[in-house]
C-alpha positions, 0 to 999 in steps of 0.5 A: 661078105669079104668086107665083113670078114675084113672088118671082123679081122680088123676089130680083132686086131685092134682088140689085141692091141688094146689088150696088149696095152691093158696087160702092160699097164695093169702089170706095170704097177707091180714091177720092180725098178729093174726087170729082165728085158732080154733072154738067151735061147735057154730062157734065162735073162741075160739083159736087164733094164728099167721097167719102162722097157715093158712099154716097148712091145705095146709101142711096137705093136701100135706102130705095126698096126698103123703100118699094116693098116696102110699096106692093107689099104694101099694094096698097090704099095706092097711088094709081091713075089709075082708080077701083078697082072689084070688076071691075078690082081684081085687074087693076089690083093686078097691073099696079101690082105689076109696074110698081113692081118694074120701076120699082125695077129701072130706078132701081137701074140708073140709080144703078149707071150714075151711080156707075160714071160718077162713079167712072170720071170721078174718074180720067179726065175724058174718059170717057163714061157707059155709058148716056146719061142721056137713054136712062135717062129715056126708059126710065122714061117709056116704062115709064110709057106702057106701064103707062098703056096697060095700066091703060086697057085693064083699067079 
């Protein structure tokens, strides 16, 4: 059952990566030569660059995918906030495997939201991001807190 759960997670994560690439390539054709690449806390563009920068997030997502896949496959190579013993080994590895996969989902969703905002902002400076950056950061921090609670319970 555990393996089927992880396979579904991995297929979903890979699907998100493919969707991110598709989304970028689809919109690349209609982008002007200069696009916003950095935003201030108010959501206003304060940095501009070539439209080639739109591929930065898909490339980073692919690098994260490979890096996280290595960490998940080599559970012993990860850094744990508690000492790994024979008693807690399986529980800690399971928590880490779930958390890494969940973290990748959050990262790719943040990248997708940012790309979507960047593409829409290119054509209309009055648009708002679909998900505010603060909510994205809270989702990551909240996931860390939940993960540390489970780590503490099963230490």
